N, C-alpha and C positions, 0 to 999 in steps of 0.2 A: 601114612606117611606126612609129617609136616613140610610146609614151604621153611625151606631154607631164609633167611633174616639175615638183614645187614644194618651196619646203620649210615647212613647218605650228610653227610657233612656239607651243610649249609652256609656255615662261618665261620671262620679260624684262620688258622695256619693252611689248614686242608680244603678249604672249601672245595666243591663241588668235586671230591673224591669221596668211593662207597670202601667201605672195611667189613667185609664178611664174618659173619661172627658164628662160629664154626670153635665145638671144644671146648664147650663150658664146662664153669666157670668164668667169666670173662672179666678180667679187672680194670681199669683203668685209670691213670695216675700220671705222676711228674717219675716215680722212681722204672729202673731200669728191668726187672720182677715183671711188670704188671706186661698182662696179653695190648693193649691199647696205650703207647708210651705218649704222654702230652710233653708238647715243648714247654725245656725246665724256665724259661720266662713266665710264661703266664700263671694266672695266680689259683695253682690247683695245688690240693693235697699229695703227696707221696703214695698211696695210695687211695683215692676218693671215693670211687663208686665201686659197685659189681652187678655183672648181667649173668645169672641166671636161667636157666632151662630146666623144667619138668612138665615131660608128655607133651612137648609141643606149645607151652605155655612160658612163655619168657616173664621174669619182673627184673628189676632193678632197685639195686637198695643204697644209701649212703654209706661209706664207711669208715662215719664218725669227722669226715671234711673241715675245713675254717668256713670254706665259703658256701659250702651248702653245694646239693644237688639237686638242679629243676624239671619238673616234667611238665611239660605246656606252662610255663611260665609257675607254677607253684612249687617251691621248696617242698621234699618229703624227707619226712623224716626217720620210714618206714618202708618194706617192702613196696613196688608197686610195679601193679601187673601191666603190661605195655601192650598195646593192639598196633598195627599197622597206623602211619602218620602222626604219632605222638612222637614229639619235639623233646630233644632233652638238651641240655643247657648244664655246660661242666666250663667253671670260668667263660675264656670267651668263646671256648669253642661249643658249636652248637650243631646238633644232627639230632636226624629226623631217622625212626625205625619204621622199616620196611619191608617189605620182602624182595627179596634179592629175585635179582631182575638178570634172563642170561646172557644182554650184553654185559652185567656188570664188572668195571675196570678192577684192574687188582689194587690187591688194598698198600696206600699209601706209606713209605718208608717208616709212619708215625705205631703201625701194626708190628711190632716187633714180634721178641721171642715169646716163647710158652710162659706164665706167670707162676707164678711160687701161689701153693693155696695160700686165701687169705683167709682172717679171720671171719667168723660170722657175726653179723650186729644183728642183735637181734631187737625185733619192734615191729608191730603193724598199726594199722590207723582204718578208719574210717574212709581215709581216702581211697583205697582199693573199692570201697563199694560206693562213693558217688562219683566215680567214672566209668563212662564203659556203657554198654549198655540198657541200664536200668533206666537211663533218662536221655531222650533226646540230644535237650539244652548240653548234655554233658559231652557227651559223642561229639557234640558240633565245633563243641570248645577243645577238644584231644585229636582234633583233622582228620576224623574218620568222614569217607566219602557217606550222603544223602543217603544210600542205601541201609547204611546201621542204624543211621538213627530211627529207622520205621519197628514198630512193635508188632508182633509175630513170633511164629515158632526162632525164627532166626535169633530177635533180644534174645529169648526165652533158652535159647541153648548157651545162648553165650554167658550170659548171667550163670547156669546153673555149669559151665566150663570154669568160670571163675571162681564160684563156689567150693567146686572139688578140688581145683587148684590150690587153692588156698587151705582144704582142709588137709590134702596131705604133707603138707608143713607142721600146722597146728596141733592136729591128734597125735603124734608122736611127742610134739612137748607136755600136753595134758597128761600124758603115760607116764611122761619123768617126772612131772609135777605130783605126782601120786606116788610114785616109785621114791621120790628128793625126800619128802614127809615119814615116809614109812622106815627110814633112818630112824626117827627120834621119836617116833610112834608102833610101840606091837600093834597089833590086829586093829582094830573099829576101819574095817576095810568098804562097809557100808555106810560109813557115817562119813569117810573122804570121799566118797563117789558122790556122794548126796553134796556135799561142801562145794565140790568142782559143778554139781549143774545147778547150784541155785547160784555161783560166783555167774557162773556164763548167761542165766539167764536175767541178772540182773536182780534179782530174790532177796532177800533178807532171810536170818536162818534163826533158830530158836531152839535150845541145844538142851537138854534137860534130864539130868542125873544129879546123882550124890555126889560128894565131893572126894574130890581122892582119883577120880575116872580121866583125868588128863585133859578135860576139853579145854580151858584153860591153854594150854600148853601146844592142845592143838592148833588152834586159832593163832598163837603166834608163830609159830614153826609152817603154818600155812603163809601166812602174811612175810615172813623170810624169805621162803621158795618163789613167792612168786614177787618180791624186788618193791614193796608197794610201801608206803608207809602205815603203821600203824600204831593206834593209840587202845591205851585199856583205861575205864572206866569202872573203879570198883565201888556198885553201888550198896551207901548206906541207907537205914534212916534220916540222918540228917542231909543226904545231899540235894541242894536245890536246881531249879531247870538253868538258872543261870552259870552253874557249875558244868554244864552239860552244851549248852549253846557257845556260851561267851555272856558278856557283861559291856555295856560303857563305864569307861573311865572321866570324871572328869579331872581336865588336864589344863593348867595355868600357865602361859607363856610370861615368865618373869620378865622378859623384856618390856613387852606393849601391856601386860597386864591383862591379856583378853584369856575368856576361861572356852574352852570347847571339850566336848567330848569327843572322847577314840573308842569305839569296837576294840575288844582286845578279845579274841575267838580263842572258843573252847575247843576241846580237845573231839569234839563232834567232825572237824575239818581233819578228815581225814584220808586214806583209800579205805582201810578196813580197818572198822570201830567195836575192840571187846567190850559190851556194857557184861562186865561179868557179874552174877549174881543178881539179873534182876527184877529178879520178885522182893529183895532186900530194900528197897524204897517204897514209899508210899506211891500212888496212882498220879500224882499231880505232876510228879516229876519224871516217870515211866511216860507219861504223854510229852515232856519235853523231846522226845525221839522221834515222834509223829509225824510236822511235818518234812522232818529229813528225811527221815523212812521213806516217805510217799512221792516227795515235789524234787528232791534233792536239792533243798536251799533253806536257811534259817532266813527265819523276820526277826530283827530286834529293831528296838525306836524307831518304828517305821519304815526301816532299811532295809533291804534283803539281800542276803547273802550266797548265791553261788557254793553248791560243794561241787570238788574237783573230781570227774572220774575217775576211774572206776569207783564208785563206793557201795560199801558191804556193811550191813552190821550183824555184827555174828553171840546175841546172848544169850549167857547161860545160864542155869533156873534150875532150885535145889526144888526137890520135889514139897507141895504147898504145905501138906501136911507135919514139915519141921517149923521148929519154934521161928518169930520173928521176920514173915512172909506175910506179901499182898498179891493177891491174886492179878494177873494180867486185865486190864480194860480189853473187852472183847473188839472194839476196834483197833486196839494196836495189836492186838493178836491176831487180826485177819489183813494185818499191814506185811505179818511171817510169813515169807513164800512154804519155806517146812519148821515142822517140829521133828525134832529128832530126837528119841529116848539116847542114852547111853547106858549101857550094860555092862555090867563087869565082865571083867574078859576071861577067857579060860584060863583054867589052870595051867596046863603049859603056856601060853603067854602071860599069866601073872607071874611063874618064874624068870621067864624073860626079861620082862619089867626087873622084879627083883634083883638081878642080876646083873641088870645091866643100869641101872639109878644107883646103887652101892657101890660103884667101881669107879675110880679117876679117867674110866674114857669118855675123852670133849669127843662129839657129834659134828661134823663140821659136813654144813648144807652147806649146797649152791646157790644161786639165782638159776630159774629155768622156764622161766615168761617175766614177760615188762607187764605194764601199765599198759604199752598202746595194744599188747598182743592182745591180752583179756579184753580191750571195746574191740577189736575186730570180732571175737569169739560170739562176744554180745550182740554185734550185727549179724551176724553168722546165720547165729539162732533164731532173730528175727525174720531173718533172709527167709530161710529154710520154709519150702511149703508145706501143706498138711492137707491130704485130701478132706474131702466130704463127711466120708465115712469116718474117720479118725477127728472133725470134730463132733456130728454128731454124736457118738461114745465118750468123747469126755463133759457134754455137753448132759445127756443122758445121768452119768457117774454121779454129774454134782446134783441136778437136780433127786435124784431117787433117794438122797441124805435128806431131806425134805418130807416133813411126816405129811404135811396135807399132798403132796403131788401124788399124781394117780399112781406114775410105775414105783413109789416108796414100798420096796418089801415091810413083811410083817414086821420085823424087827429095827426097821425105824419109825414107824408109825404106832410101838409099842413101848418104845426105850428113848427116844429122842427129842429132845424139847425144841430142838431148834438147829435147823441145819444148814448147811454151809451157802454162802452166796457168790455173784456172780464170776469174782477175784478166784476162787478155787476152778473154774470152768478155765480161767484163762491161765492160772499158773500146772493145768495138770496139763496143757498143750506144749506151754515154754517147757518143766521138766521134759515132757514126751518128744520134742526138738533136741535140748539139750542132749539128752540121750542117747536119741538115734547118733550124734556128731558124735559121741564119746566112743561108739561102737564103731564108727567111720565109717557111717553110711549118711545116705542122702534122702534116707526113704523112711518116714515116721509111719510107724503100725498102732494098733490097738492096745496091744501088747507094751511098748512103751508108756501107753497112757496107765495102765494100771501099774507097773512098778511102781510110779510117780504117785500112787492113791495113798496108798497109809501116811508119807510125811504132808501130803498137802492137804487132805480131809481131817486129818484127827484133833488139829486146833479150831477145828471149826466147823462141828457137830459139839451139840452140850446135851450130856444126858441127863434125864429127867430124874424126879424118885425114886419112879420104879425100875430102871435100868441099876439106879445107885444102890437100894438096899438088896436088890439079890447081886451086886457084885457083876455086873455087865461092864466093860471096858469100851472104850470108843473104838480101840482097832479090832474086837472079836465083832462089832458091826461093821464096821468096815468090809471086813472080811465077807459079810452074810450080802453085802451090798455088791462088792465085783461077782459073788458067786448065782447071784440071780438077775445081775444087770447084763444083759444079753449084748452083743454087739448090732446096728442095724441091719437089718434083711430088706431082700429085694423091695415086699409087700411096703415097707417101710418109704422106699424113695417112689412107689405108684401114689402111695396116699399124700406125698407131696408134690405131685405132677397134674396130681387134678385138683389137691387144694388154690395150684397156681393157676391153671387153668379157669 
């Protein structure tokens, strides 16, 4: 059973008083319907902030106040998990979040009647991850005692509790995002699932399919549901690199006659970039995306311009056998986390699509997640631990796609010219982590790696002439790799220990 919490007022009108936190959510503000009513003369909003509790874990969120809510001197714009000793400042009122003492004084007059339900303000951030037990320096800043700053079992347990508490809030939102997109997109559940995995992993996606399979609509709908900035570039044979990244424009000051160059930002400065029919433009223009995809910034005329996170490139591609297309360079293909093949819908789905798109019924989409929450998810994916067993298996899978590797199956040695590089191993693990989170688990297993193998590996393996002449597809080779590559056994760990000794 969790210890009851309270707020100890250390500055303001109710200094030296304690306010017991019971029956969450607890709202704070000047309006009379708040759980904690502040004095009307202070510079607080009517509904300023809200305290919530989930399985003993308390969080503070700002409710869109004008003057902001501060925790340990830092203004928060997203939910912030609280630990005993954290200092909360609202206008002139300063309170310390702590365990309720046995001799706690009764709540002063400012704690009044129960609140009316307050609207939830969505949002999340890396601040949650930067605070707390992950770093001793941060723990000291947040007012914890010296014991909580030591690294060890308690630290790991606190970090796991933080992650679990945040996932309890965010995983249902992920499911809501997929359900909301389903209002506009019929079928394609696996494609939508993969898009969410890539977004959580800070990866980019290449979608390959014939025209008319709703690739563009799917990406546009995703951006709308996530409340992110969205730009679309239609790639054509005459598109120039500066049409993507931006260009310098010469400006003349009429008063002084001075001339200077001003950088006009291109459509790459957005959150979700749709590179539509990317293989319709020559490699020189395709390569303009390389720096942005890998480094999250653009360099022009010697100046570097960062791209605001989250940054997500979704490229669509028509099959290469169509006229007027250019194959993507291998270096750019490797920058994409997933290569997804969009196939025809089933007969029932196609009937549903035909009926929906030929009527005047409008689909109303709602925002289900914010950019700040996506950034938090991306942090959680990176924080999720992975066992040595899973790391070994992911590494084996990637290495087994290389014909020269001793573990490479016969199919790879016979039909593959060049296998996947180290980036494949990284993306296999990131996708496995994101997949575990999507199913609401903090444990990553080898099956999560197997489920990610096809979209991660298919564009990183290049078949030779023998495979092309026999009609062997890369997906067939990956299936053979998954069948033949086994998970690490006890003997593998014994060999590792012997090698180390």
